[in-house]
C-alpha positions, 0 to 999 in steps of 0.5 A: 575675461572678456575685454568690452568696446567704449569706444567704436570708429565705425564697427572697429572697436577704437579702446578696451574697457583697459585704455576707454580710462586713459582716453578719457584724461587723454580728452580732460587734459586736452580740454583744457586749453588746445597743446602744441603737437609736440607737447602731446607727441611728448607726453600721449605717444606710447610704443607699448600696441596696447595702450594705444591712445592717441591712435584712438584718440585720432581713430575715433575722430574724438582729437584732431591737428591743426596749425590753421596759420600757426607755427606750430600744430595743435591739438585741440578735442572735437566736437565728439571728443567734446560729446562723450568727455561730458556723457562720462562725466554724467556716468553715461560711458556706454559700449555704444559712445558718440561716432562721428557721421557717416558719409551719404 
């Protein structure tokens, strides 16, 4: 059975039909409030090479790690991640989700 690629980073697929729902779950969890980096790693880091949710979300431009003068780094959903979530909520996630803008 062929895999679809609902999330792309450039021309490289970052999510399959299996991981895309998990990435959306991750983004929903983060959208509620920025989370401490340690909390994110505790809950979402994996050693499974087929379930790279954290890495796929970072590579897709959907989340960012920031320190912004804080003692501990936090992870937040980016505007692109919010756009992806909003499309999913409206049932509009397809094989061509939002992508980061390319620099000229």
